[in-house]
C-alpha positions as CSV (number, residue, x, y, z in Angstrom):
1,M,0.0,0.0,0.0
2,R,1.2,3.5,-0.9
3,P,2.2,5.8,2.2
4,I,0.0,8.8,3.0
5,Y,2.2,11.9,3.5
6,E,-0.6,14.1,4.9
7,S,0.3,15.4,8.3
8,D,-2.0,16.5,11.2
9,N,-0.9,20.1,10.3
10,D,-2.1,19.6,6.8
11,R,-5.4,18.4,8.0
12,I,-5.8,21.3,10.4
13,R,-5.0,23.8,7.5
14,E,-7.4,22.1,5.2
15,Q,-10.2,22.3,7.8
16,K,-9.6,26.0,8.4
17,V,-9.9,26.6,4.7
18,K,-13.0,24.5,4.4
19,A,-14.7,26.5,7.2
20,Y,-13.6,29.8,5.6
21,L,-15.1,28.8,2.2
22,E,-18.3,27.5,3.8
23,Q,-18.9,30.9,5.3
24,R,-17.7,32.8,2.2
25,W,-19.8,30.8,-0.2
26,Q,-22.7,30.2,2.2
27,C,-22.4,26.5,1.7
28,V,-21.9,23.4,3.7
29,A,-18.9,21.2,2.7
30,K,-18.4,17.5,3.2
31,K,-15.1,15.8,3.1
32,M,-15.0,13.2,0.4
33,K,-13.4,9.8,0.5
34,M,-9.9,9.7,-1.1
35,S,-11.3,7.4,-3.8
36,Y,-13.3,10.4,-5.1
37,G,-10.1,12.3,-6.0
38,W,-11.2,15.7,-4.8
39,D,-11.3,17.0,-1.3
40,F,-14.7,18.5,-0.7
41,I,-18.2,18.6,-2.1
42,F,-20.1,21.8,-1.4
43,Y,-23.9,22.0,-0.9
44,R,-26.3,25.0,-0.8
45,S,-29.9,24.4,0.3
46,G,-29.2,20.7,0.2
47,V,-28.1,20.8,-3.6
48,A,-24.5,19.8,-4.6
49,R,-22.9,22.9,-6.2
50,A,-19.2,22.4,-6.5
51,V,-16.2,20.0,-5.7
52,V,-13.0,21.6,-4.5
53,E,-9.5,20.4,-4.5
54,Y,-7.3,22.2,-2.0
55,K,-3.5,22.5,-2.1
56,F,-1.0,24.3,0.1
57,R,1.9,25.4,-1.9
58,K,5.2,26.7,-0.2
59,I,5.5,29.7,-2.4
60,D,5.6,33.5,-1.4
61,S,3.4,34.7,-4.3
62,I,1.0,33.1,-6.7
63,N,3.2,34.4,-9.6
64,Q,6.5,33.0,-8.1
65,Y,6.5,30.4,-10.9
66,G,4.7,30.8,-14.3
67,D,2.1,28.4,-13.3
68,I,0.6,26.1,-10.8
69,F,0.2,22.4,-11.5
70,L,-2.6,19.9,-10.8
71,S,-2.7,16.2,-11.3
72,L,-4.1,15.3,-14.7
73,Q,-6.0,12.4,-12.9
74,K,-7.7,15.0,-10.7
75,V,-8.7,17.0,-13.8
76,Q,-10.2,13.8,-15.4
77,V,-12.2,13.0,-12.3
78,G,-13.3,16.7,-12.2
79,R,-14.7,16.4,-15.7
80,L,-17.0,13.6,-14.4
81,F,-18.2,16.0,-11.8
82,Q,-18.8,18.7,-14.3
83,K,-21.0,16.2,-16.3
84,E,-23.2,16.1,-13.2
85,G,-23.4,19.9,-13.3
86,L,-21.0,20.6,-10.6
87,A,-18.4,23.4,-10.6
88,T,-14.8,22.2,-10.2
89,V,-12.7,24.6,-8.3
90,F,-9.0,24.2,-7.6
91,V,-8.0,26.3,-4.4
92,V,-4.4,27.1,-3.6
93,E,-3.2,28.5,-0.4
94,I,0.3,30.1,-0.2
95,N,2.7,31.0,2.5
96,D,1.1,34.3,3.4
97,G,-2.3,32.6,4.0
98,S,-4.0,34.0,0.8
99,L,-6.2,31.8,-1.0
100,W,-6.5,31.7,-4.8
101,Q,-9.0,29.8,-7.0
102,H,-9.2,28.5,-10.5
103,V,-12.4,27.2,-11.8
104,L,-11.7,24.4,-14.2
105,K,-13.7,25.1,-17.4
106,P,-15.4,22.2,-19.4
107,G,-13.8,21.7,-22.8
108,V,-10.5,23.8,-22.0
109,V,-7.4,22.0,-23.0
110,Y,-4.6,22.7,-20.5
111,R,-0.9,22.2,-21.2
112,T,0.0,18.8,-19.9
113,G,3.4,17.9,-18.5
114,W,5.2,15.7,-16.1
115,G,5.6,16.8,-12.5
116,G,5.1,16.3,-8.8
117,R,7.3,15.9,-5.7
118,F,10.8,14.6,-6.1
119,D,12.0,15.2,-2.5
120,R,10.6,12.0,-1.0
121,N,12.2,9.6,-3.4
122,D,8.8,8.1,-4.2
123,D,8.3,7.4,-7.9
124,A,4.5,7.4,-7.4
125,D,4.9,11.2,-6.6
126,M,5.6,12.0,-10.2
127,E,2.7,11.9,-12.7
128,P,1.1,13.7,-15.7
129,V,-0.1,17.1,-14.6
130,I,-1.8,20.2,-16.1
131,H,-0.2,23.6,-15.9
132,I,-2.5,26.5,-15.0
133,N,-1.1,30.0,-15.6
134,H,-0.9,32.0,-12.5
135,E,-2.9,34.8,-14.2
136,D,-5.9,32.3,-14.4
137,F,-6.2,32.3,-10.6
138,S,-8.3,34.9,-8.7
139,K,-7.8,35.8,-5.1
140,I,-10.5,34.8,-2.7
141,R,-8.7,35.9,0.6
């Protein structure tokens, strides 16, 4: 079985962001099982509205690099959620605590590359990824 690298601090940070987004968007979020591939599903008035993938990036500015990457597999699963009428929102938190979002658009073809973490010496951390230009993110906090 593959190791899980998520720490208690990661889960605490994720829960704080969940609570913030629930308040900001006037929704209720439920944590999804890992098998769903995305972190949360957001409901308003009992109706599913969006799925959210949250990532913390150890960067000082959203434009520190030309783009932010996301697993291609997550994008593919996100396309299935879109077919059910749900928005797919990629939320990134950076070092200063600011939150940035990118809403994945149906039919948009993103630049695909190879990426991931290489600092843990785990081949499974590298995979096909999409690159999202930093200019395509909007600040939400």
